[in-house]
SEKOL-379206 format. One record per atom (N, C-alpha, C, O): z, x, y. Coordinates in steps of 0.1 Angstrom, whole numbers, plus 5000, padded with zeros to 4 digits. Each point is the difference from the previous one (the first is absolute). Layout:
REM residues N
ZXY;...
//
This chain:
REM residues 501
835861671915;500750034989;501349925002;500649995010;499949974978;501349944997;501150105001;499950114994;501349845012;501150075000;500450034985;499849914991;500850225005;500750024988;501350085002;500350065010;500649934979;501250065000;499850145005;498950055000;502450035004;500150135002;499550104989;499150085001;501949904987;499750114988;498750004995;499450115000;500049784995;498850004994;498850085010;499150074996;501149905017;498850075009;500350145002;499150084999;502249965004;500550125003;500450104988;500450125001;499549814987;500650074986;499550154999;500850094997;497749935005;499550135000;500750095008;500450114996;499749865016;500750095011;501450034997;500550115001;500149794995;501550034996;500350074989;501050085000;498149904990;500150094988;500050135004;501050074998;497749985009;499950135004;501150055009;500350124999;500449795009;501150035009;501350054989;500650115000;499649784990;500950044993;500150144990;501050074997;497549954999;499850134994;500350125008;500650104995;499049895018;500350115010;501450005002;500450124999;500549795004;501250025000;501050044987;501150055001;498449914987;500450044988;499850165000;500950074997;497849985004;499950135000;500950085009;500650104996;499649845018;500950075008;501450004997;500750095004;499749804988;501450004995;500450094990;501250055000;497649974990;500250084990;500050165003;500550084993;498949935019;499550155003;501350084999;500050094992;501249895016;501250074999;500550054985;500650104998;499149814993;500950024988;498950064989;500149974988;498950095018;498950084992;500150145005;500050035013;499950084977;500150125006;498650084996;499449994989;500250105021;498950084997;498749934996;499549905007;499950144984;498749974997;499949854995;499049935000;502550034995;500149864995;499649895010;499649894995;500450135018;499749915009;498549994998;499649895000;499750214998;498549985002;499549934984;498949945000;501950084988;499749934990;500249845001;499249924995;501850045011;500349875000;499849905011;499849884999;500350195012;500049935011;498549935003;499949885003;499150194997;498849955002;499749874989;499549905004;500950104984;500049904990;500549885004;499549894998;501850145009;500749875005;499249925012;500249885001;498950185007;499449965011;498749954992;499649885003;499650184988;498949964994;500449884992;499349905003;501550094989;500449884993;500249885011;499449894998;501250135011;500149885010;498549965006;499849885004;499350234997;498949975005;499049934990;499149935004;501150084985;499349934989;500549884999;499249914999;502050065003;500649875001;499749905012;499849885000;500150205011;499249955013;498649954996;499649895002;499550214991;498849954999;499849894991;499049935002;501950054987;500149854992;500349915010;499349904999;501650115009;500449895010;498849965007;499549885000;500150235007;498849965010;498949924991;499449905005;500450134984;499049924990;500349855001;499249915001;502250064998;500549884998;500549925013;500449895000;499450205013;500649945012;499149905004;498750025000;502049865004;499249895004;499350025015;500650075008;498249864994;499450025012;500649895012;500249884997;500150175014;500949925010;500550095010;499550115001;501449845008;500550075009;501449965003;500449884999;500450225006;501449985002;500350015015;499950105006;500749774999;500149985014;499150065009;500450035011;498449994985;499150025011;500150165004;499450055009;501450044982;500250145001;499150084991;499250095003;501049864984;499350104989;499149894993;500249885003;498950154989;498949934993;499450094987;500150124998;499449774992;499550074991;498749934996;500049884999;498950185000;498649944996;499350094991;500550114996;498349874999;499450084990;499750145007;500550104994;498949915018;499850135005;501450085001;500150124996;501049815010;501150055000;500650064987;500850105000;498949834990;500550024986;499450134996;500850104996;497949915004;499150124996;500550135008;500350114995;499749875018;500650115009;501350054996;500150124999;500949794998;501350044997;500050064985;500850094996;498349864996;500050074986;499550135002;500650094994;498449925014;499450165002;501050075005;500250114994;500749875016;501150075007;501050034989;500450115000;500049804991;500950034990;499550104992;500550115000;498549874994;498950114990;500150135004;500450094993;499149915022;499950145007;501450075001;500150124997;500949795006;501350055002;500650064988;500650115000;499249804987;500450064987;499650134997;500850084995;497749945008;499350114996;500450115011;500150124996;500249865015;500550105006;501350074997;500250125002;500749774993;501250044996;499950114990;500850105000;498249884991;500150104990;499450145006;500350114995;498949895015;499650135007;501250055007;500150135000;500849805005;501250035008;500850054989;500550115003;499849864985;501050044991;499250154995;500850104999;498049914999;499350104997;500450145009;500250114995;499749855018;500250115010;501350025003;500250115004;500849814995;501250025003;500950074987;500950085002;498649884986;500650064988;499550165000;500850094998;497949935003;499550125000;500450095011;499850124999;500649835011;500450105014;501450014998;500650075008;500249864981;501550005002;500549965011;500950075005;498849815000;500549935011;501349964997;500149934990;501150105018;501249984996;500649845001;501049964994;498149955015;500449885004;499149884989;499050034993;501449865009;499449914994;499849865009;499649904995;500650125019;499849895008;498649965003;499749895005;499250204992;498849975002;499449884993;499249935005;501350054983;499649894992;500549865007;499449905000;501650115005;500549875006;499249985014;499549885002;500250235006;499050005010;498849954997;499549935008;500150104984;498549964995;500149854996;499049935002;502150034993;500049864996;500249905012;499749895000;501050175011;500449935012;498749995009;499849905006;499250214993;498850005005;499349894995;499749915008;500150084979;499149894994;500749875004;499249915004;502250074997;500449885004;499649945014;500049885002;499850235007;499649975014;498549974999;499649915008;499650154985;498549985000;499949844993;499349915006;501450084983;500049844994;500249905012;499349905002;501950125007;500349935010;498949975009;499649895002;499750235004;498850015006;499049904996;499649915007;499950124980;498949904993;500549865003;499249935006;502050014991;500449885000;500249945011;500249885000;499950185011;500549975014;498949885006;498850004998;501949915008;499349905008;500350025014;499149965008;502050094995;500750015014;499950165003;500150084991;499649945023;500150165004;501250045000;500150124997;501049835005;501350044999;500350064985;500450114997;499349794994;500550044985;498950114998;500450094992;498449925012;499250124998;500650135006;499850114995;500749885016;500550115006;501250054994;500250125000;500849794994;501050054993;499450084986;500450114997;498849834998;499450034987;499350155002;500250094992;499149935019;499250115003;501050135004;499850124997;501249855008;501150105005;500650034987;500150124997;500449784994;500650054987;499250104991;500550094994;498349875007;498950124993;500150125007;500150114994;499749875019;499850145006;501250095000;499850124998;501449825003;501150084999;500250094989;500350125001;499449804986;500050064989;499050114998;500250104994;498649875011;498750105000;500350125008;499650114997;501349875015;500050125009;501150104993;499850125001;501149844992;500750084992;499450074988;500350114997;498949814997;499350084990;498750095004;499650084991;500049915022;499050085003;500850135003;499450114998;501949895006;500650125005;500750044986;500650115001;499449854989;500950054988;499950134997;500950034993;498250065011;500350154998;500550055014;499350065008;501849924993;500850025014;499850165003;500150045011;499850054978;500250135004;498550055004;499950125002;499149804999;498650045003;499749955014;500149895004;499450205003;499649965014;499049905002;500149925009;498650094982;499249905001;500349854996;499449915004;501750084989;500749894994;500649915012;499949895002;500950225004;500749945013;499249955011;500149905007;499050204993;498849955012;499349884997;499749925009;500050054979;499449874996;500849895004;499849925009;501450094984;500949905002;500349965014;500149885003;500150235006;500249975013;498849935009;500249935010;498750114985;498649955008;499949854992;499749905007;500650084982;499949864995;501049925007;499649905006;501650154995;501249915006;499849955015;500349905005;499150225002;499849965014;499049915002;500249905007;498550134987;498949925005;500549864992;499949895007;500750104983;500449874992;500949925009;500049884999;501050195009;500749915008;499449965013;500549905007;498450174997;499249975013;499249884996;499949905007;499650104982;499149884996;500649874995;499549894999;502050154995;500849864998;500349955013;500049885000;500150185012;500249965013;498849935004;500249895005;498850164993;498549945004;500049864993;499749905006;500750094980;499749904994;501049885005;499549895001;501850145003;500849905005;499749965014;500349895004;499150195002;499649955014;498849914998;499949895007;499350154984;498849874997;500549904995;499549895003;501750094988;500649904996;500649905011;499949885001;500850225008;500449915012;499349935008;500349905006;498450174995;498749955007;499649864994;499949905006;500050124980;499649884992;500949895001;499749884999;501750165002;501049895002;499549935012;499849885000;500050195010;499949925014;498749924999;499849905006;499350164985;498849915001;499949884990;499149915001;501850104990;500049904992;501349924997;499949894994;501450185009;501149935001;500650044984;501149964997;498250104996;500750024986;499450154998;499250065006;501649994983;499850134995;499450034988;500050114994;499349755000;499550014988;498450055001;499350005010;500350044979;498550065001;499349884999;499849944989;499650015023;499049895000;500749855006;499949884996;500950175014;500449865006;498949955012;499250095005;500749824998;499149945011;500150045012;501149985005;497850095002;500150045012;500149885012;499349905001;501650145008;500449895010;498850005010;499350115002;500449785004;499050015010;500350085012;501049995006;497950104998;499950085012;500650134996;500150085009;500349944978;500750144996;499150094988;500550074991;498249905012;499250084991;500150165003;499950084990;500249955022;500250165005;501150054992;499850094992;501549845010;501050054994;499950024983;500550094994;498949805003;499650004984;499350134997;500350074990;498749955017;498950124998;500750145002;499850104992;501149915017;500650155002;501149974990;500250114994;500649805001;501150014990;499350034988;500450104993;498449825003;499350044986;499650165001;500150074990;499449965020;499450165002;501150094995;499950084990;501449915020;501050074995;500550014986;500450104995;499649764999;500549984988;499150084990;500550074991;498349925012;498950074991;500150155001;499950074990;500349975022;500150135002;501450064992;500050114995;500849835005;501350034990;499550024986;500150104994;499349805003;499649984984;498950104997;499950044989;499250005020;499150084997;500550155000;499550094993;501749945015;500850124998;500550004984;500050104994;500449815002;500749984987;499050034990;500350084990;498549885011;498950034989;499350135005;499250054992;501050015017;499450145002;498749995006;499150074996;500749845012;498649975005;499850095013;501050025007;497850034996;499650065012;500049915012;499349905000;501450135011;500450125005;501750015000;500750065009;499849874980;501450024998;500350074986;500949974992;498450135006;500050074988;500350134997;499950064990;500750005023;500550125000;501150074994;500250124998;500449764998;501450034991;499650034986;500550094994;498449845000;499650004985;499750134993;500750044991;498450025014;499950164992;501350075002;500350074990;500349945017;501450115001;500949914993;500750074993;499649805007;501049944994;499850014981;500850034991;497749945009;499850004984;500250174995;500450024989;499250085020;500150124996;501550054998;500350074990;500549905019;501450035000;500849944990;501050064996;498749824999;500949914990;499550074987;498950064999;502149924991;499650044986;498749924995;499649905006;499750164984;498849934995;500449854996;499449905006;501550084987;500249854994;500549935013;499749885000;500950165010;500349925012;498849975007;499849885004;499250224999;498849945004;499349924993;499349925007;500850074980;499449884994;500749875002;499349905001;502050104998;500849875002;499749965014;499749885001;500450205009;499749935016;498449985002;499549925007;499950144986;498549985003;499549884992;499149925005;501550064982;499749874994;500649875005;499349905002;501950115000;500749885004;499949935015;499749895003;500750215007;500149995012;498749935005;500149905007;498750164990;498649945004;499949864996;499549915007;500950074981;500049854996;500749905008;499549905004;501650144999;501149925009;499349985013;499949895004;499850225001;499350005013;498949915003;499949935011;499250074980;498849925000;500349844996;499349905004;501850094987;500549854998;500649955014;499949885004;500650215004;500449945012;498749975009;499849895006;499650204994;498950005010;499249874997;499649925009;500150054977;499349894994;500749885003;499349905003;502050094997;501049875005;499749995015;500049885004;499850215003;500049995014;498549955003;499949915008;499350134986;498549995002;499749864996;499449935008;501150024981;499649854994;500949885008;499649895002;501650165002;500949935005;499449965016;500149885004;499450225004;499549985012;498949904999;500049915009;499050114981;498749944997;500349864998;499349915005;502150054987;500149884996;501049915011;500049885001;500750215008;501149945008;501449964992;500949935005;499050114982;501349994994;500050094987;498950044996;502349984999;500050104989;499249954987;499849884998;499750214995;499249954989;500050104988;500450125002;499349834986;499850104988;499050105004;499049975007;501250164987;499050125001;498749974994;499050075003;500949824987;499049974993;499249885005;499249944993;501150055020;499449865005;498650055007;499950115004;499249814996;498850015009;500149925014;500349884999;499550185012;500449945011;499050025011;499650115005;500049774999;498949995014;501049995010;500849915001;499150195007;500850015014;499949895008;499049935002;502350045003;499949905013;499450065011;499950125000;499749805011;499550065012;501050095007;499650115004;501749874996;500950075005;500250134992;499950115005;500249874983;500050124991;498850105001;500250134998;498649815004;498950095000;499950105013;499750125000;500849785012;500250075012;500850134997;499650105006;501349914987;501050114999;499450104990;500150125002;499349834988;499450084989;498650095004;499750114995;499749835013;498750055004;500250145007;499350094995;501449935015;500350135006;500650104992;499750125000;501449824992;500950094992;499050044987;500150114995;499049805002;499450074987;499050115005;499650094992;499949915022;499250115003;501050125000;499550104997;501849915007;500750115001;500350044985;500150124998;500049814993;500350034987;499150044993;500350074991;498349905011;498950044994;499750145004;499650094992;500649945020;499750145007;501250094993;499850124998;501349834999;501050084993;499650024988;500350104994;498949814999;499950024985;498850115000;499950094992;499149885017;498850125000;500450145003;499550094995;501549915013;500750145003;500750054987;499950114996;500849804998;500850044989;499150054988;500450094992;498449845007;499150054989;499550135001;499750074991;500049955024;499450135002;500950114999;499850104993;501349885015;501050104998;500650034988;500150114996;500249784998;500550044985;499250054991;500550094993;498249875004;499250044990;499650145004;500050094992;499649945020;499550145002;501050115002;499750124998;501449835006;501450115001;500350034986;500450114998;499549804991;500350014987;499250124992;500450064990;498249955018;499250084991;500550155002;499650094992;501149945019;500450165002;501450024994;500550115002;500349804993;501250014995;500350084987;499249974990;501850125008;500150044988;501449964993;500250024988;500749945018;501349934995;499849864997;499549935008;500850044980;499749864995;500849915007;499549895002;501850145004;500849895008;499249995012;500049885005;499550215002;499250005013;498649924996;499749915008;499750124984;498949954995;500249825000;499349925006;501750064987;500549864997;500449945013;499649895003;501050195008;500349965012;498949955008;500149905007;498950184993;498649955008;499549904992;499549905005;500450114981;499449904993;500849845004;499549905000;501750135002;500749855002;499649955013;500149885002;499450205008;499549965012;498549924998;499749895004;499550204988;498749934998;500249874992;499349905004;501750084986;500149884993;500649885010;499749884999;501250185011;500449905009;498849945008;500049885003;499050215000;498749955008;499549914990;499749895005;500150124984;499049924992;500849844997;499349904998;502150115001;500749894998;500049925015;499949885001;500250195012;500049965011;498749915004;500149905007;498550174986;498849925002;500249844995;499249925004;501750054987;500349864998;500249915012;499849884999;500550185011;500249905013;499150005007;500149955011;498650104985;499149955009;499749845001;499949934990;499950035023;500149855000;498749934997;499050045006;500949864986;498749914996;499549945011;500550025011;498449914988;499249935011;501049895003;500949974991;499049965020;500649855003;499849924988;498950004995;501949935001;500049904990;500050044985;499949924991;500250225010;500250064985;501550024998;500749995010;499850034977;501450014997;500250154998;499150074995;502049985010;500650124999;500750014984;500949934995;498450184998;500250034987;500550134997;499350105001;502049914995;500850134997;500050044987;500750104996;498349834995;500250034986;499650154997;500750064992;498150015014;499750124997;501150095003;500150104993;500849885018;500950095004;501150024990;500450124998;500249754995;500850004991;499650084986;500950054993;497749935004;499550074989;500150155000;500250074991;499449985024;500150115003;501550084999;500250114995;500749805010;501450055000;500650024987;500750104998;499149824994;500549994988;499650144992;500850084995;497949945006;499250124992;500650125006;500350104993;499949915021;500450115008;501550054995;500250114996;500749795005;501250024998;500350064983;500750104999;498849844992;500050054987;499350144999;500550084992;498449945013;499550144997;500750105010;500050124996;500549855014;500950105009;501150024993;500250124998;500749804997;501150034992;499650094988;500650114998;498549844995;499750084988;499450125001;500350084991;499049965019;499450135004;501250105005;500250114995;500549845013;501050105004;501350014990;501050075002;499049864989;501150024991;499350094988;500850054993;498049965005;499350084992;500150145006;500250104993;499449895021;500250145006;501250065001;500150125000;501049805001;501650045000;500250074986;500850104999;498549854990;500550074988;499150134998;500350084991;498549945018;499450114997;500150105010;499650114997;501049875014;500150095010;501150114999;499950115007;501149874984;501150094999;501150025009;500149925010;500750174987;501250005009;499849995015;499250075006;501649855000;499749975015;498649965003;499650015012;499649954979;498849945004;499150125006;499149995008;501350134987;499050135004;498750014999;499250075006;500449834982;498650034996;499349885003;499049974992;501249955016;499449875003;498750035010;499649915007;499850214993;498850025005;498850024990;500249994988;498750035017;498949984991;500050134991;499749994988;500750135017;500250124991;501149994990;499950054989;501349885014;501149984991;499649914990;500650014989;498449895013;499849894991;498950044989;499749934991;499750195012;498850044992;500350024985;500850074995;498449844998;500149984987;501349924995;500349994988;500249975021;501549914993;499349904993;500749974990;498149965012;499849884992;499950054984;500349924991;499350205007;499850054987;501550034995;500349984988;500650075021;501450024994;500949874997;500850004991;498949905016;500749874999;498849905000;499649955011;499950024979;498849905000;500349875003;499249935007;502050034989;500749865005;499849985014;499449905005;501250205004;500149985012;498650035006;499649945010;499650154984;498850035005;499049885001;499449965011;500549974976;499249884999;500449905009;499249945007;502250034993;500349885011;499650055014;499249935007;501350194999;499550065011;498549975005;499649975011;499750064977;498449995004;499649855001;499149975008;501549944986;499949865003;500449955013;499349945007;502050104997;500249965011;499350075013;499849945011;499850174988;499150085009;498649915000;499649955010;499950044980;498749935000;500249855007;499149945006;502150004991;500249885007;500050015015;499549925008;501350204997;500050035014;498750005006;499749945011;499450164982;498750015004;499049885002;499049995008;501549924984;499049885000;498950014989;498949945002;501250144988;498950024989;499949864992;501049944996;497950015002;499949884992;500550024987;500150124998;500349804991;500449865005;501650005002;500749934993;499850165015;501550025001;500549895010;499249955009;502150024990;500549915008;500050045014;499949915009;500150214995;499850055014;498749955003;499949965012;498850054980;498849975002;499949865004;499449955009;501349974982;500149845002;500749965014;499649915008;501550184995;500549985014;498950015011;499749925008;499950214992;499050045011;498949905001;499849945010;499550024979;499049914999;500349875007;499349965009;501849994985;500449865008;500450005014;499849905006;500750215000;500350015013;498650025008;499749935009;499550194986;498950015009;498749894997;499149995008;501149944982;499249894997;500449885010;499249925006;502050064995;500649905011;499550045013;499549925008;500750204995;499450035014;498549975002;499649965011;499750074979;498649995000;499749835003;499349955009;501549984982;499849865000;500349945015;499349915005;501550155002;500349975014;499150065010;500249975012;498950114985;498950045007;500150155006;499250055008;502050014987;500450145004;499450124992;500750104998;498149894997;499350094993;500250155005;500050094992;500049935021;500050145007;501450044994;500050124995;501149805006;501450044997;500050034986;500750084995;498649844999;500050034982;499350134999;500550084992;498549945014;499350144998;500850135002;500050104994;500849885018;501050115003;501050034989;500250114996;500449755000;500849994988;499450094990;500750094995;498049875001;499450054987;499750175001;500150084991;499649955020;499950165003;501250075000;500050124995;501149835011;501250044999;500650024984;500750104996;498949794998;500350034985;499450094992;500650054990;498149985013;499550114994;500550115003;500250084991;500149965022;500650115003;501450014995;500350124996;500749795003;501250004995;500150024984;501050044995;497849904999;500150034985;499850154996;500250044989;499350045022;499950144997;501450074998;500250104992;500649855015;501550075000;500749964988;500850084995;498949794999;500649974987;499650074987;500850054992;497749945009;499250084989;500450155000;500150054989;500150025022;500350125000;501450044992;500250094992;500549835011;501349984993;499849984984;500650084992;498749835004;499749994987;499550114992;500450024989;498650065019;499450104995;501150124996;500050054989;500849975021;501150104999;501049954987;500550084993;499649825006;500849954990;499750044985;500750034991;497949975008;499450014986;499450154999;499950064989;499850005022;499250135001;500950134994;501050045006;498650004982;500750134996;501449954995;500349894998;500550215000;501349994994;501150065011;499850105007;501449834993;500850065009;500850134996;500350024989;499950055021;500650144996;501550014998;500650114998;500049785002;501549994999;500549854997;499449905003;501650104991;500649884996;500949965013;500650085006;499549794996;500749965009;501449934997;500049934990;501350085018;501349934994;499649875002;499249965008;501649954981;500049855001;501349944997;500850054991;499649855015;501149934998;499849904987;499250014991;501849895011;499949874991;498849965000;499549995011;499749994977;498649955000;500049844995;499049945004;501750024989;499749874996;499649895010;498949945000;502150055009;499849895010;498750025008;499449905005;500150244997;499050045008;498749964993;499149945006;501050104982;498749954989;499949865001;498849955003;502249974995;499849875000;499549945011;499249914999;501550145013;499549935012;498550035003;499249915005;500550234992;498550025004;499149954990;498949985005;501150004983;499449944989;500049845005;498949955003;502150004998;500049855004;499249975011;499249915000;500950185013;499349965011;498450034998;499149935005;500550174987;498750034996;499349894992;498949965001;502049984990;499749864992;499749915009;498949944999;502050035010;499949905010;498750005009;499349905002;500650235002;498650005009;498849984992;499149945005;500850114980;498949964993;499949844996;498949944998;502350015001;500149854994;499549905013;499349904998;501150145013;499649935013;498450025003;499349915005;500350204993;498650045001;499249914991;498949955004;501650024984;499249914990;500449855003;499149914999;502050075005;500349865004;500549985014;501249975001;498050065009;500449965015;500349875003;500649975009;498849924982;500349875004;501449944999;500349905005;500550184989;501449974997;500850005013;501049945002;498250165009;500650035013;499949865007;499249914997;501850085014;499749885010;498949965003;499250095004;500449794995;498949945003;500049915014;500949925000;498550095009;500049935012;500049844998;499149944993;501950015014;499849845000;498749955008;499550065009;500149824987;498849965006;500249975014;501149945004;497850115004;500149965013;500249865007;499249924996;501550055013;499949885006;498849965006;499250095004;500349784997;498949975007;500150065015;501050035005;497749994999;499850085013;500549905012;500250055011;499949834986;500549905011;501449995001;500549935008;500250144983;501650015002;500450135000;500250054988;500050025022;500350155002;501450014996;500850025009;499449984980;501450034994;500050054986;499050024995;502149995000;500150054986;499949904990;500349895003;499350144986;499949914989;501549934999;501150075002;499049794994;501549965001;500850074990;501250025002;498350024986;500950064989;500550135004;501050054995;498350025014;500350145006;501049995011;500750105001;499449805007;501150005010;501350004996;500349934990;500650165017;501350025000;500749905011;500050045011;500449854987;500649915011;501250065004;500849955008;
//
């Protein structure tokens, strides 16, 4: 990639940052419900501008710290869209519950800034600063309802475990620095230091698997998802997972190539890279299979929508982690299926939980199956949109979720892992029951009461736009990032256009 100037490359991130700071600066000058009428619109306007800037941002890299390519562009756009949709759900929740402060909108924008930095990072230090920016904002949002014990418990668990795995990631980075002499994702391993590289990569991967909620680092997810307001659950579920997998993808491809590369590159691993990736791939595939089983089967017995989505997030982490199954020697690593899945998951998660936030009533008291009984008939816009998102989660043809699962499992089969794919297919059938049960409750009968609602405009627009994007990308998946042609088998490195020098 060619070097580019700071502002064109980082314009999307900077615009969201300005929007968050503007919302924070305006908050003390607004009184009562005026905070919830105006502050989310300030943040969302900045996000719309950031989306436009991302479409126009050049492909290139900034001093080896941040980069943009077609895969990163689409992941960033998905995060921006998901964050804007979640902002509507947050407005709905806080306005309805008469929440006295407006700092939550600035925190949501800061979390988005952090995740955009995670996606664009080429360096482990830049990634760590970005992930902590996002995490600190999310910790505060999870504990937004300070008067509720489950909210405080969720925040404490998430914070403590997050701090531990941040340390794990940093220790892995230190070992990788010892093995390569660099903190970049994908520096060449020095002779005789393969073991240090393997240990470092394993610890870094463990830190990232915690962020995406993969088994065995998943214990925080159901409690954090349940303790947070529904809209916050949608925000962190949608964007943090995308940022975590972007980091894992950058690490994976970088080790394979021996240098930082674009996320849309096809890479035939070098000999030293494959020596690290082979044992690491076994561990990651085991984590993926455990995530599929735990997430899908545990979701079947949940009645709370937030807890259901918490276990669903674990299952989806399992499917996305299957993209790291290592191909046979001489074949290129291809993460295109992962990025397709991640884009669809982010949009569906943000849209689904923003819709649930509008249907769940004061304090999200009706976010369970009984509380949502017949709500689709009462609010058909949210009901139809939520049905689309749940069908995508379940992987029903021809939804975007189906295309993502088909791409990932098809890739696994092409690498010879048909038994792994069979486990994924069985788990998907089991998990679909949890989503379809919720769809039945949405449309079965009529609700017994009305639920309190907040400001509707931004929520409606966010949910509808997310549903339209899910449908549009289902019809036109070819617009998503395409893998670059793989280099010749005799040259175990990245394609020249994909390399970040």
